[in-house]
C-alpha positions as CSV (number, residue, x, y, z in Angstrom):
1,M,-60.1,-49.5,10.2
2,S,-60.2,-46.2,12.3
3,K,-62.8,-45.6,15.0
4,R,-64.0,-42.6,13.1
5,F,-64.5,-44.5,9.9
6,A,-66.3,-47.3,11.8
7,A,-68.6,-44.6,13.3
8,I,-69.4,-43.3,9.9
9,L,-70.3,-46.7,8.6
10,S,-72.5,-47.3,11.7
11,V,-74.7,-44.5,10.7
12,L,-75.5,-46.3,7.4
13,F,-76.1,-49.6,9.2
14,A,-78.4,-48.0,11.7
15,A,-81.2,-48.1,9.1
16,V,-81.1,-51.9,8.9
17,G,-84.4,-53.3,10.1
18,F,-84.4,-57.1,9.5
19,A,-84.2,-59.5,12.4
20,A,-81.7,-62.3,13.1
21,P,-81.9,-64.8,15.9
22,Q,-79.4,-63.8,18.7
23,Q,-78.3,-65.1,22.1
24,E,-80.3,-63.9,25.0
25,A,-78.7,-60.7,26.4
26,P,-77.7,-60.5,30.1
27,K,-80.1,-58.8,32.4
28,P,-78.8,-55.3,33.4
29,A,-78.5,-54.5,37.1
30,A,-80.7,-51.7,38.6
31,T,-79.4,-48.2,38.7
32,T,-80.7,-44.7,39.3
33,T,-81.4,-41.7,37.0
34,T,-81.7,-38.0,37.7
35,A,-84.3,-37.3,35.0
36,A,-88.0,-37.5,36.0
37,Q,-89.6,-38.7,32.8
38,A,-92.2,-41.3,31.8
39,V,-90.9,-44.9,31.7
40,P,-90.2,-45.9,28.1
41,D,-91.8,-48.9,26.4
42,G,-90.1,-52.1,27.7
43,G,-89.8,-51.0,31.3
44,M,-87.5,-48.9,33.4
45,P,-84.1,-48.6,31.7
46,S,-80.9,-48.9,33.6
47,W,-77.2,-49.2,33.1
48,V,-75.2,-52.4,33.3
49,R,-74.5,-52.2,37.0
50,P,-75.8,-50.1,39.9
51,E,-74.4,-46.6,40.2
52,T,-74.9,-43.6,42.4
53,P,-76.0,-40.3,41.0
54,E,-72.4,-39.1,41.3
55,Q,-71.1,-42.2,39.4
56,R,-73.7,-41.7,36.7
57,K,-72.7,-38.1,36.2
58,T,-69.1,-39.0,35.9
59,R,-70.0,-41.8,33.4
60,L,-72.1,-39.6,31.2
61,G,-69.7,-36.7,30.9
62,T,-72.5,-34.4,29.6
63,P,-73.6,-31.0,30.8
64,E,-77.0,-32.4,31.7
65,D,-78.5,-35.9,32.1
66,P,-80.2,-37.1,28.8
67,G,-82.8,-38.9,30.9
68,L,-84.9,-42.0,30.5
69,D,-86.1,-41.1,27.0
70,P,-83.2,-39.2,25.5
71,D,-83.7,-37.0,22.5
72,L,-82.2,-39.1,19.6
73,K,-81.7,-36.0,17.4
74,R,-79.7,-34.0,19.9
75,I,-75.9,-33.7,19.7
76,W,-74.3,-34.1,23.1
77,G,-70.9,-32.7,24.0
78,R,-69.4,-35.6,25.8
79,F,-65.8,-35.5,27.2
80,G,-65.1,-32.9,24.5
81,H,-66.5,-34.9,21.6
82,P,-69.8,-34.6,19.7
83,M,-72.0,-37.7,20.1
84,H,-75.6,-38.7,19.8
85,I,-77.7,-41.5,21.3
86,S,-79.2,-44.2,19.1
87,K,-81.9,-46.7,20.1
88,Y,-82.1,-50.3,19.0
89,E,-84.2,-53.3,19.7
90,R,-82.6,-55.7,22.2
91,R,-83.6,-58.7,20.1
92,L,-81.0,-57.7,17.5
93,A,-78.2,-57.0,19.9
94,V,-75.2,-59.3,20.6
95,Y,-73.2,-59.1,23.9
96,D,-69.9,-60.7,22.9
97,T,-67.4,-57.9,23.1
98,G,-65.8,-59.1,26.3
99,D,-66.7,-55.7,27.9
100,E,-70.1,-55.5,29.8
101,T,-70.3,-51.8,29.0
102,T,-70.4,-52.3,25.2
103,V,-72.7,-54.1,22.8
104,R,-73.1,-54.8,19.1
105,P,-76.6,-53.3,18.7
106,L,-77.0,-54.9,15.3
107,G,-75.6,-58.4,15.7
108,M,-75.1,-58.9,12.0
109,V,-72.8,-55.8,11.9
110,N,-69.4,-56.0,13.5
111,F,-69.5,-52.7,15.3
112,A,-69.7,-52.2,19.1
113,Y,-70.6,-49.1,21.0
114,E,-70.8,-48.0,24.6
115,I,-74.1,-48.6,26.3
116,Y,-76.1,-45.5,27.6
117,Q,-78.9,-47.6,29.1
118,Q,-81.1,-50.6,28.3
119,N,-84.4,-52.2,29.3
120,A,-86.1,-55.4,28.4
121,K,-87.0,-54.2,24.9
122,Y,-84.4,-51.6,23.8
123,V,-80.7,-50.7,24.2
124,W,-79.5,-47.1,23.8
125,V,-75.9,-46.6,22.8
126,W,-73.5,-43.6,22.3
127,I,-72.6,-43.0,18.6
128,P,-69.8,-40.6,17.6
129,E,-71.3,-37.9,15.5
130,M,-70.6,-37.9,11.8
131,P,-68.1,-35.1,10.9
132,P,-69.2,-32.3,8.5
133,P,-69.2,-33.2,4.8
134,E,-66.2,-31.0,4.1
135,K,-64.2,-33.1,6.5
136,L,-65.5,-36.6,5.5
137,A,-63.3,-37.1,2.4
138,E,-60.2,-36.2,4.4
139,L,-61.1,-38.6,7.3
140,L,-61.7,-41.5,4.9
141,Q,-58.3,-41.2,3.4
142,P,-55.9,-43.4,5.3
143,P,-52.2,-42.5,5.4
144,V,-50.0,-43.9,2.6
145,T,-48.2,-46.9,4.0
146,M,-47.0,-48.7,0.9
147,N,-43.2,-49.1,0.7
148,E,-41.4,-48.6,-2.6
149,A,-40.8,-52.3,-3.3
150,T,-44.5,-53.1,-2.9
151,A,-45.6,-50.1,-5.0
152,N,-43.1,-51.1,-7.8
153,Y,-44.5,-54.6,-7.8
154,W,-48.1,-53.5,-8.3
155,K,-47.0,-51.0,-10.9
156,S,-45.3,-53.8,-12.9
157,V,-48.3,-56.2,-12.8
158,R,-51.0,-53.6,-13.4
159,P,-50.8,-54.1,-17.3
160,Q,-51.9,-57.7,-16.6
161,F,-55.3,-56.5,-15.3
162,V,-56.4,-55.3,-18.7
163,S,-58.3,-57.4,-21.3
164,L,-56.3,-59.2,-23.9
165,T,-57.9,-60.7,-27.0
166,P,-56.0,-62.8,-29.5
167,P,-56.4,-62.1,-33.2
168,A,-59.7,-63.4,-34.6
169,G,-59.2,-66.4,-37.0
170,K,-60.9,-66.7,-40.3
171,K,-62.3,-70.2,-39.6
172,V,-65.1,-71.7,-37.6
173,V,-64.9,-75.3,-36.3
174,R,-68.2,-77.1,-36.5
175,F,-69.4,-79.9,-34.3
176,Q,-72.4,-82.2,-34.3
177,E,-73.7,-83.7,-31.0
178,A,-73.7,-87.5,-30.8
179,S,-74.8,-88.3,-27.3
180,D,-77.5,-90.9,-28.0
181,G,-77.5,-93.4,-25.1
182,L,-75.4,-91.2,-22.7
183,P,-76.8,-89.9,-19.3
184,V,-79.0,-86.9,-19.5
185,G,-79.2,-86.6,-15.7
186,G,-77.0,-87.3,-12.7
187,S,-73.8,-85.6,-11.5
188,W,-70.6,-86.4,-13.5
189,R,-67.2,-85.1,-12.4
190,S,-64.2,-84.8,-12.6
191,A,-62.5,-86.6,-15.6
192,L,-63.4,-89.4,-17.9
193,A,-61.4,-91.6,-20.3
194,A,-61.9,-92.8,-23.8
195,A,-60.6,-96.3,-24.8
196,D,-61.7,-99.5,-26.6
197,M,-62.7,-101.5,-23.6
198,N,-64.6,-104.4,-25.2
199,E,-62.1,-104.7,-28.1
200,D,-64.6,-104.2,-31.0
201,G,-62.5,-101.5,-32.6
202,F,-64.5,-98.5,-31.4
203,L,-63.7,-96.1,-28.6
204,D,-65.8,-96.4,-25.5
205,I,-66.4,-93.9,-22.7
206,I,-65.4,-94.7,-19.1
207,A,-66.9,-92.5,-16.5
208,P,-66.0,-92.5,-12.8
209,P,-68.8,-92.9,-10.3
210,E,-71.3,-90.1,-10.0
211,R,-70.8,-87.6,-7.3
212,G,-73.1,-88.3,-4.3
213,G,-76.5,-89.7,-3.9
214,R,-76.4,-92.9,-6.0
215,S,-77.6,-96.2,-4.8
216,T,-74.3,-97.6,-6.1
217,T,-70.9,-96.0,-6.4
218,L,-69.5,-97.9,-9.4
219,P,-67.9,-96.6,-12.6
220,S,-69.8,-96.8,-15.9
221,I,-68.6,-97.8,-19.3
222,F,-70.6,-96.6,-22.3
223,L,-69.8,-98.7,-25.4
224,G,-69.5,-96.8,-28.7
225,D,-70.4,-98.0,-32.1
226,G,-68.1,-95.6,-34.0
227,K,-71.2,-93.6,-35.2
228,G,-71.9,-91.6,-32.2
229,H,-74.3,-94.0,-30.4
230,W,-73.6,-95.3,-26.9
231,K,-74.9,-98.1,-24.7
232,L,-74.2,-98.8,-21.0
233,W,-72.2,-101.9,-20.6
234,E,-74.4,-103.6,-18.0
235,A,-72.4,-106.9,-17.9
236,V,-69.3,-105.2,-16.4
237,Q,-68.1,-106.8,-13.1
238,W,-66.3,-104.4,-10.9
239,P,-64.2,-105.6,-7.9
240,R,-65.3,-102.8,-5.5
241,S,-67.2,-99.5,-5.3
242,L,-65.5,-96.2,-5.4
243,D,-66.3,-92.5,-5.2
244,Y,-66.2,-89.8,-7.8
245,G,-62.9,-88.5,-9.2
246,S,-60.9,-89.2,-12.4
247,V,-60.2,-92.3,-14.5
248,T,-57.6,-93.0,-17.0
249,A,-57.2,-96.1,-19.3
250,A,-54.0,-97.9,-20.4
251,D,-52.7,-101.4,-20.8
252,L,-50.9,-101.4,-17.4
253,N,-49.8,-105.1,-17.3
254,K,-49.2,-105.4,-21.0
255,D,-51.5,-108.3,-21.6
256,G,-53.2,-106.6,-24.6
257,H,-56.3,-105.6,-22.6
258,M,-57.2,-102.1,-21.3
259,D,-56.9,-101.5,-17.6
260,L,-58.2,-98.5,-15.5
261,A,-56.7,-96.3,-12.9
262,F,-58.9,-94.1,-10.7
263,G,-58.1,-91.1,-8.6
264,V,-60.8,-91.2,-5.9
265,H,-62.0,-88.2,-3.9
266,L,-60.6,-88.3,-0.4
267,R,-59.6,-91.9,-0.8
268,G,-56.6,-92.3,-3.1
269,V,-55.5,-94.3,-6.1
270,Y,-57.1,-97.6,-7.3
271,V,-56.2,-99.8,-10.2
272,F,-58.6,-102.3,-12.0
273,L,-57.0,-104.7,-14.4
274,G,-59.3,-105.7,-17.3
275,D,-59.6,-108.8,-19.5
276,G,-61.4,-107.1,-22.5
277,K,-64.6,-108.9,-21.6
278,G,-65.9,-106.7,-18.8
279,H,-64.2,-108.4,-15.8
280,F,-61.9,-106.4,-13.6
281,T,-59.7,-107.3,-10.7
282,S,-58.0,-105.0,-8.2
283,S,-54.3,-104.4,-8.1
284,D,-53.8,-102.1,-5.1
285,E,-50.6,-103.2,-3.5
286,G,-48.5,-100.1,-2.8
287,L,-51.2,-97.7,-3.8
288,P,-52.3,-94.9,-1.3
289,H,-55.8,-95.0,0.1
290,K,-55.3,-92.0,2.3
291,F,-54.2,-89.6,-0.4
292,P,-57.0,-87.3,-1.5
293,T,-56.8,-87.0,-5.3
294,R,-59.1,-86.4,-8.2
295,R,-56.5,-86.6,-10.9
296,V,-54.4,-89.6,-12.0
297,V,-52.5,-89.8,-15.3
298,V,-50.3,-92.5,-16.9
299,S,-46.7,-92.1,-18.1
300,D,-43.6,-94.2,-18.1
301,I,-41.9,-92.2,-15.4
302,D,-38.7,-94.3,-14.9
303,R,-38.4,-95.2,-18.6
304,D,-38.4,-99.0,-18.0
305,G,-41.0,-99.6,-20.6
306,N,-43.9,-100.0,-18.2
307,P,-46.6,-97.4,-17.7
308,D,-46.6,-95.8,-14.3
309,L,-49.1,-93.6,-12.5
310,V,-48.9,-90.0,-11.4
311,A,-51.4,-88.6,-8.9
312,L,-51.9,-85.0,-7.8
313,S,-53.5,-84.1,-4.4
314,E,-56.9,-82.4,-4.8
315,G,-55.9,-79.8,-2.2
316,P,-56.2,-79.2,1.5
317,A,-57.6,-82.3,3.3
318,A,-57.5,-83.6,6.8
319,I,-56.8,-87.2,5.8
320,M,-53.6,-86.4,3.8
321,S,-51.0,-89.1,4.4
322,A,-47.4,-88.2,4.9
323,G,-45.5,-87.1,1.8
324,G,-45.7,-84.7,-1.1
325,R,-48.7,-83.6,-3.0
326,L,-47.4,-84.8,-6.4
327,R,-46.5,-88.5,-6.4
328,A,-45.6,-91.3,-8.9
329,Y,-46.5,-94.9,-8.5
330,L,-44.0,-97.0,-10.4
331,N,-45.3,-100.2,-12.1
332,R,-43.7,-103.3,-10.7
333,D,-44.2,-107.0,-11.7
334,K,-46.6,-106.1,-14.5
335,A,-48.9,-104.0,-12.4
336,K,-49.1,-106.5,-9.6
337,R,-47.6,-104.0,-7.2
338,W,-46.7,-100.3,-7.1
339,E,-43.8,-98.4,-5.7
340,E,-44.4,-94.8,-4.4
341,Y,-42.0,-92.1,-5.5
342,E,-42.1,-88.5,-4.5
343,I,-42.0,-86.1,-7.4
344,A,-42.6,-82.8,-5.5
345,D,-41.0,-81.8,-2.2
346,P,-43.5,-82.4,0.6
347,S,-43.2,-78.8,1.7
348,L,-44.7,-77.5,-1.6
349,Q,-48.3,-76.4,-1.6
350,I,-49.9,-77.6,-4.8
351,G,-53.0,-79.5,-5.7
352,G,-56.2,-79.4,-7.7
353,D,-58.2,-81.2,-10.4
354,W,-55.8,-80.8,-13.4
355,L,-52.5,-82.3,-14.3
356,S,-50.5,-82.5,-17.6
357,I,-47.4,-84.4,-18.5
358,A,-45.1,-83.2,-21.3
359,D,-41.4,-83.0,-22.3
360,M,-40.9,-79.3,-21.9
361,N,-37.1,-79.0,-21.6
362,G,-36.3,-81.5,-24.5
363,D,-34.5,-84.1,-22.5
364,S,-36.9,-86.9,-23.4
365,L,-38.1,-87.2,-19.8
366,P,-41.5,-86.2,-18.5
367,D,-42.2,-82.9,-16.9
368,F,-45.3,-82.0,-15.0
369,I,-47.7,-79.1,-15.0
370,A,-50.0,-79.1,-12.0
371,S,-52.9,-77.0,-10.9
372,C,-53.0,-75.3,-7.6
373,V,-55.9,-74.2,-5.4
374,F,-53.6,-72.8,-2.7
375,Q,-53.9,-69.0,-3.2
376,G,-50.4,-67.5,-3.5
377,S,-48.6,-70.7,-4.4
378,N,-47.1,-70.8,-8.0
379,Q,-45.0,-74.0,-7.7
380,I,-46.9,-75.7,-10.5
381,V,-44.2,-76.6,-13.1
382,H,-41.8,-79.4,-12.3
383,L,-39.0,-80.0,-14.8
384,S,-36.8,-83.1,-15.0
385,E,-33.2,-82.9,-14.0
386,G,-32.2,-86.5,-15.0
387,K,-33.9,-89.8,-14.4
388,N,-36.4,-89.8,-11.5
389,K,-35.4,-86.3,-10.5
390,W,-37.5,-83.2,-10.7
391,K,-37.3,-79.6,-9.5
392,F,-40.1,-77.1,-9.4
393,V,-39.6,-73.8,-11.3
394,F,-38.9,-71.1,-8.8
395,S,-40.6,-67.8,-9.6
396,A,-40.2,-65.1,-7.1
397,N,-41.6,-62.4,-9.3
398,D,-44.5,-62.1,-11.8
399,D,-42.4,-62.5,-14.9
400,V,-42.6,-66.3,-15.0
401,L,-45.5,-67.6,-12.9
402,P,-47.9,-65.1,-11.5
403,L,-48.2,-64.7,-7.8
404,S,-51.5,-64.5,-5.8
405,S,-53.3,-66.8,-8.3
406,I,-55.5,-69.9,-8.4
407,Y,-54.3,-72.2,-11.2
408,T,-56.9,-74.4,-12.8
409,A,-57.1,-76.3,-16.1
410,N,-54.0,-76.9,-18.2
411,T,-52.8,-78.8,-21.2
412,A,-49.7,-79.3,-23.3
413,G,-48.6,-79.7,-26.9
414,N,-46.1,-78.8,-29.6
415,F,-47.3,-75.2,-30.0
416,S,-44.0,-73.5,-30.8
417,S,-41.6,-76.4,-31.6
418,K,-41.7,-80.0,-32.7
419,K,-38.8,-80.8,-30.3
420,R,-40.2,-79.3,-27.1
421,A,-43.7,-79.2,-25.8
422,D,-45.3,-76.1,-24.4
423,A,-47.8,-75.9,-21.6
424,I,-51.0,-73.9,-21.7
425,I,-52.1,-72.8,-18.2
426,S,-55.2,-71.0,-17.0
427,Y,-55.6,-69.1,-13.7
428,T,-57.5,-66.3,-12.0
429,R,-56.1,-63.5,-9.9
430,V,-57.4,-60.5,-8.0
431,W,-56.1,-57.0,-7.6
432,E,-55.4,-56.4,-3.9
433,S,-57.8,-54.0,-2.2
434,S,-54.9,-52.9,0.0
435,V,-53.1,-51.2,-2.9
436,D,-53.4,-47.5,-2.4
437,P,-54.9,-46.0,-5.5
438,R,-53.0,-42.7,-4.8
439,V,-49.8,-44.7,-5.4
440,V,-50.9,-47.2,-8.0
441,P,-54.1,-46.4,-9.9
442,Q,-56.7,-49.1,-9.8
443,P,-56.6,-51.1,-13.1
444,P,-59.6,-51.6,-15.5
445,L,-60.1,-55.1,-14.2
446,I,-60.1,-56.2,-10.6
447,T,-60.5,-59.9,-11.1
448,V,-59.1,-61.5,-14.3
449,S,-59.2,-65.0,-15.9
450,N,-56.1,-65.8,-17.9
451,I,-54.7,-68.3,-20.4
452,D,-50.9,-68.2,-21.0
453,R,-48.4,-70.3,-22.9
454,L,-45.3,-71.5,-21.0
455,T,-42.2,-72.3,-23.2
456,Y,-38.8,-73.6,-22.0
457,T,-35.9,-71.6,-23.5
458,D,-32.2,-71.5,-23.0
459,K,-32.8,-68.9,-20.3
460,G,-35.4,-70.9,-18.6
461,L,-39.2,-70.9,-18.6
462,K,-40.9,-68.0,-20.4
463,R,-44.6,-67.0,-20.1
464,E,-46.5,-65.5,-23.0
465,P,-50.1,-64.3,-22.3
466,I,-52.7,-65.4,-24.9
467,V,-56.1,-64.3,-23.7
468,R,-57.4,-62.4,-20.6
469,W,-60.8,-61.2,-19.6
470,G,-62.5,-59.8,-16.5
471,S,-63.9,-62.7,-14.5
472,N,-63.5,-64.5,-11.2
473,L,-64.7,-67.8,-12.8
474,A,-61.7,-70.0,-13.8
475,V,-61.4,-72.0,-16.9
476,S,-62.5,-75.5,-15.9
477,G,-61.8,-77.5,-19.1
478,M,-58.9,-77.5,-21.5
479,A,-57.4,-80.0,-24.0
480,T,-55.1,-80.2,-27.1
481,G,-56.0,-81.4,-30.6
482,D,-55.6,-80.4,-34.3
483,F,-59.1,-79.2,-34.8
484,D,-58.7,-77.6,-38.2
485,G,-56.5,-80.4,-39.7
486,D,-53.6,-78.1,-40.6
487,G,-51.0,-80.3,-38.7
488,N,-50.6,-77.8,-35.9
489,D,-51.7,-78.4,-32.3
490,D,-54.7,-76.3,-31.2
491,V,-56.4,-75.7,-27.8
492,I,-60.0,-76.0,-26.8
493,Y,-61.2,-74.5,-23.5
494,T,-64.5,-73.9,-21.8
495,R,-65.5,-70.6,-20.1
496,F,-68.5,-69.4,-18.2
497,D,-68.8,-65.8,-19.2
498,P,-70.2,-66.3,-21.8
499,R,-70.8,-70.1,-21.3
500,E,-69.2,-71.6,-24.3
501,A,-66.3,-73.5,-25.8
502,R,-63.6,-71.6,-27.7
503,I,-60.7,-72.9,-29.8
504,L,-57.3,-71.3,-30.1
505,L,-55.9,-72.4,-33.5
506,G,-52.1,-72.7,-33.3
507,D,-49.7,-71.7,-36.1
508,G,-46.9,-74.0,-34.9
509,K,-44.7,-71.0,-34.0
510,G,-46.3,-70.1,-30.7
511,G,-49.0,-67.9,-32.1
512,F,-52.8,-68.4,-31.8
513,T,-55.9,-67.1,-33.4
514,E,-59.3,-67.5,-31.6
515,V,-62.1,-68.9,-33.6
516,G,-65.8,-69.7,-33.0
517,V,-67.2,-73.1,-32.3
518,A,-70.5,-74.0,-33.9
519,G,-72.8,-76.9,-32.9
520,M,-71.4,-77.3,-29.3
521,E,-73.9,-76.1,-26.8
522,L,-72.6,-76.4,-23.2
523,L,-74.8,-76.8,-20.2
524,Q,-74.6,-74.0,-17.6
525,N,-73.4,-76.7,-15.1
526,M,-69.8,-77.0,-14.0
527,N,-67.4,-79.2,-16.0
528,Y,-64.0,-80.2,-14.8
529,D,-62.5,-81.5,-17.9
530,V,-62.6,-81.7,-21.7
531,K,-61.6,-85.0,-23.3
532,V,-60.4,-85.0,-26.9
533,A,-60.6,-88.3,-28.8
534,D,-61.5,-89.5,-32.3
535,V,-64.6,-91.5,-31.4
536,N,-65.8,-92.1,-34.9
537,G,-62.5,-92.9,-36.7
538,D,-62.5,-90.0,-39.2
539,K,-59.1,-88.7,-38.1
540,R,-60.6,-85.6,-36.5
541,P,-60.5,-84.9,-32.8
542,D,-63.9,-85.1,-31.2
543,V,-64.9,-83.6,-27.8
544,I,-66.4,-85.3,-24.7
545,V,-67.6,-83.2,-21.8
546,M,-69.0,-84.4,-18.4
547,F,-71.3,-82.0,-16.4
548,E,-71.9,-82.0,-12.7
549,T,-75.4,-81.3,-11.5
550,S,-76.2,-77.7,-10.7
551,G,-77.2,-78.7,-7.2
552,M,-77.1,-81.7,-4.8
553,T,-80.8,-82.4,-5.1
554,A,-82.8,-85.6,-5.2
555,L,-81.7,-88.2,-7.7
556,S,-84.6,-87.5,-10.1
557,D,-83.8,-83.7,-10.1
558,R,-80.1,-83.8,-10.8
559,D,-79.3,-82.2,-14.2
560,G,-75.8,-83.3,-15.1
561,A,-74.9,-85.1,-18.3
562,I,-72.3,-86.6,-20.5
563,R,-72.2,-85.2,-24.0
564,V,-70.2,-86.0,-27.2
565,F,-69.6,-83.6,-30.1
566,L,-68.2,-85.0,-33.4
567,N,-65.8,-82.7,-35.2
568,R,-67.2,-81.9,-38.7
569,G,-64.2,-79.9,-39.7
570,A,-63.3,-76.2,-40.0
571,E,-64.5,-73.9,-42.7
572,A,-63.3,-70.4,-43.8
573,V,-65.6,-67.5,-42.8
574,S,-65.2,-63.8,-42.5
575,T,-63.5,-62.4,-39.4
576,T,-66.8,-60.7,-38.4
577,K,-68.7,-63.9,-38.7
578,T,-66.1,-65.9,-36.8
579,A,-66.1,-63.5,-33.8
580,A,-69.9,-63.7,-33.7
581,Q,-70.0,-67.5,-33.6
């Protein structure tokens, strides 16, 4: 920022009148003045150190001495430049410039000026005079500094800062809430699981511990009756307390009973082996407890017939143990111990609350789609290159994986082929303020939220945009299911602007139409996941959503919840009605 531009801005800031607590300013040393005027309010003003009349004259550089109470409207010719003197209350000033002759007269504003004089109550400073209006526009225009390569990049991505709306479908998917017995308060994040834990033939809901403030930090199991009613399983015996995060369910030791794996915030991965009667025992040998993660998923990574665990780092954290941010824990001795295996190179910056596993390249081995909260890192897709070997998809340009983005919720399914799975990713990105609009015009949208499809082809990974809108609020929940019963995979996602769930109906060939969702009212609170499961056994995918509290308040005031929405099927409606749903 140029000095002249800073001076222009300072004129605007000079009108600010609110107070902010500041450090006590140093006492100025006594000096002399040549002007015989009344002493201003606050006492005899002085400069920052003693000076003789000759030294004062040299410092001022004006034809005459402005005096003790200078005219604040007068323009002074000072060393060949027009300047005026402004007066500020000392209680607002901050003396932290490293130069005793300058001060930030308004501490909340990061502009410093040369001191004319000061007393116990006020400080007077020299302000460069604002140029004439006809010169202002010229001065505000910085020189063009963008090189050709940078300009060409922003020209190429500019079309992706424009709204994109998929075709409107002629259906609406209807849901009916069935949350009886589930929490209507608290703080529930990040990901839950659905499984038959008590072996009565009905799916149950397993929730990780609430986030913060509970008297206990234990998971919760809500037993389902197959009709949309739920009851807390109070007889459960947990081996230890945890913290919030994610939970996934699977028969890890192959004894016919469901077990649980937890990704615990700032702590690591924990496994509880179940007996189908509510009794759980820990199986932690080989699992990390200094690996900050909020997402653990199950997959047979090494193809030995035993389900393994995959954990993704939640992002930057001081307690991060040595190793990569995407790790597998191979199941050994029927889940009695676990063997760590690095999936991603430790140098890669990835991490977040979302992780999907799918066979994208058709080699019958699992591939990984991660989220990433590291701005600028796009190393989110890791494709298999043989057994127990993966390589991230390198994308140096915007064609495959966008740069300067934050990657959030993702899912996978057979959206364009029955042989290979596609990934659906969501991300936000921002148009750089440093892009000179004289070289590349500013696009219609400055911040965009995106949903794209990633497909593996003979030429590598290909990205196809699906929907895009102006927002800095990322998609926080996404899942796959055949919601309209046509045999093709669809996508459900949650958004905040407006706050609603939307469904992208797939045609099995990579295309989507967006349809309305009726009967599913989302809380304004944050959700970090959407779980799809057939909880009532009618062969339709139902939806479960956990909501975090809107604020970390007292226990009685927290307004999070867990809600279930039963899929009542899709019905044909007009395009106009669908768009309005």
